[in-house]
C-alpha positions as CSV (number, residue, x, y, z in Angstrom):
1,I,129.9,127.7,119.6
2,D,129.4,125.0,116.9
3,W,128.5,126.2,113.5
4,V,129.7,123.1,111.6
5,G,127.3,123.8,108.8
6,Y,129.1,127.1,108.2
7,G,132.6,125.6,108.5
8,L,133.4,127.3,111.8
9,K,133.6,126.3,115.4
10,M,134.6,128.5,118.4
11,D,135.6,127.5,121.9
12,I,135.3,130.3,124.4
13,P,137.1,129.3,127.6
14,P,135.7,130.0,131.1
15,G,136.8,133.4,132.3
16,A,137.2,134.8,128.8
17,L,134.5,137.3,129.6
18,P,134.1,139.2,132.9
19,A,131.4,137.4,135.1
20,D,128.8,140.1,134.6
21,D,129.5,140.9,131.0
22,N,127.4,140.0,127.8
23,C,128.8,140.0,124.4
24,T,127.7,139.7,120.7
25,I,130.0,138.1,118.2
26,A,129.2,138.7,114.5
27,I,130.5,136.3,111.9
28,K,130.3,136.6,108.2
29,A,131.6,134.1,105.6
30,I,133.0,135.9,102.6
31,T,133.5,134.4,99.2
32,S,135.4,137.3,97.5
33,G,136.7,140.7,98.2
34,Q,139.8,142.9,98.0
35,F,142.2,140.5,99.6
36,S,146.0,140.4,99.1
37,I,147.2,136.9,100.1
38,P,150.8,135.8,100.4
39,Q,152.5,135.0,97.1
40,H,152.6,131.3,96.0
41,S,149.6,130.3,98.2
42,E,146.0,129.5,97.6
43,V,143.0,129.9,99.9
44,V,141.5,126.6,100.9
45,S,138.7,127.9,103.2
46,S,136.1,130.6,103.3
47,Y,137.2,134.0,104.6
48,Y,135.5,134.7,107.9
49,W,135.0,138.2,109.2
50,I,134.7,137.7,113.0
51,Y,133.9,140.8,115.1
52,S,133.1,141.6,118.7
53,P,133.0,145.0,120.3
54,R,134.3,143.4,123.5
55,K,137.8,142.4,124.3
56,F,138.1,138.8,125.6
57,L,140.3,138.2,128.6
58,K,141.6,134.9,127.3
59,P,142.3,133.7,123.7
60,V,139.4,132.0,121.9
61,D,140.1,128.8,119.9
62,V,138.7,129.0,116.4
63,Q,138.4,126.0,114.2
64,L,137.9,126.4,110.4
65,Q,137.0,123.9,107.8
66,H,139.2,123.6,104.8
67,C,139.1,121.6,101.6
68,A,142.7,120.4,101.3
69,R,143.4,116.7,101.5
70,L,146.0,116.2,104.1
71,S,147.5,112.7,104.2
72,S,150.8,113.3,106.1
73,E,152.5,115.6,108.5
74,E,154.4,117.0,105.5
75,D,151.0,118.0,103.9
76,C,150.0,119.6,107.2
77,S,153.3,121.7,107.4
78,Q,152.2,123.4,104.1
79,M,149.0,124.8,105.8
80,Q,148.7,128.2,107.6
81,F,146.2,130.7,108.7
82,I,146.1,134.2,107.3
83,I,144.7,137.1,109.4
84,A,143.8,140.7,108.6
85,R,142.5,143.3,111.0
86,C,138.8,144.0,110.7
87,D,139.3,147.7,111.2
88,Q,141.9,148.1,108.4
89,K,141.0,151.2,106.4
90,E,143.0,150.6,103.2
91,L,142.1,148.0,100.6
92,P,143.1,145.4,99.7
93,Y,143.1,143.7,103.0
94,K,146.7,142.7,103.8
95,F,147.1,139.4,105.6
96,S,149.8,138.2,108.0
97,I,150.6,134.5,108.3
98,K,150.0,132.6,111.5
99,N,150.7,129.0,112.3
100,G,147.9,126.8,113.5
101,V,147.2,123.2,114.2
102,F,146.5,120.8,111.2
103,S,146.2,117.0,111.3
104,P,146.4,114.4,108.6
105,N,143.0,113.1,107.4
106,N,141.2,116.0,109.1
107,R,139.5,118.9,107.3
108,Q,139.8,121.3,110.2
109,G,142.5,123.8,111.2
110,L,142.7,125.2,114.8
111,I,144.1,128.6,115.9
112,S,143.9,130.6,119.1
113,L,142.9,134.3,118.7
114,A,143.3,137.1,121.2
115,N,141.6,139.6,118.8
116,F,139.0,138.9,116.2
117,S,139.7,139.6,112.6
118,I,139.3,138.4,109.0
119,I,140.7,134.9,108.9
120,A,141.2,132.1,106.3
121,I,143.4,129.1,105.7
122,I,146.0,128.9,102.9
123,R,148.3,126.2,101.6
124,N,151.6,126.6,99.8
125,A,150.7,126.2,96.1
126,F,154.2,125.0,95.1
127,S,154.7,122.3,97.7
128,F,151.2,121.0,97.4
129,P,150.6,119.8,93.9
130,R,147.4,117.8,94.4
131,P,144.2,119.6,93.1
132,L,141.5,120.7,95.4
133,N,138.4,118.6,95.6
134,N,135.0,119.1,97.1
135,C,135.4,122.7,98.1
136,Y,131.9,123.6,99.1
137,Y,131.0,126.4,101.5
138,V,127.9,127.8,103.0
139,F,127.9,131.5,103.0
140,K,125.6,133.2,105.6
141,V,125.7,136.1,107.9
142,F,124.8,135.3,111.4
143,S,125.5,136.3,114.9
144,R,124.8,134.9,118.3
145,K,124.3,136.5,121.7
146,L,126.8,135.2,124.2
147,S,126.9,135.8,127.9
148,S,129.4,134.8,130.6
149,Q,127.0,132.0,131.5
150,N,127.6,130.3,128.1
151,T,131.4,130.2,128.5
């Protein structure tokens, strides 16, 4: 699923859904909300609320666009994903930190998810003194019907 205009791309591997199953994935880009992010970090992507009522049998690769300028492996090491459960009842949403894949001179981060959630990318604010430039996001609500034939 390629929604580059929305800053998100998903790779659903073959066999992630049972052969006779259909699934809807709802995705919402969020600009603000009651979020509690880790101390000394700053968000460098949109927050994405990703939901599906179905459990996937295999992890799904999710690629998010970020606005940090990464010129070295050291810069990449300061980048992480944050994840909160979609069904969390208490606010603010509390995020856990997960490692992903970041590459120099690339504005995408990659993570494999077994469960859908609220997700964003952060960077360590102390170790990354360069200012953010060109942080533009498209905020839309959209969903797409998926079937096992699309995977």
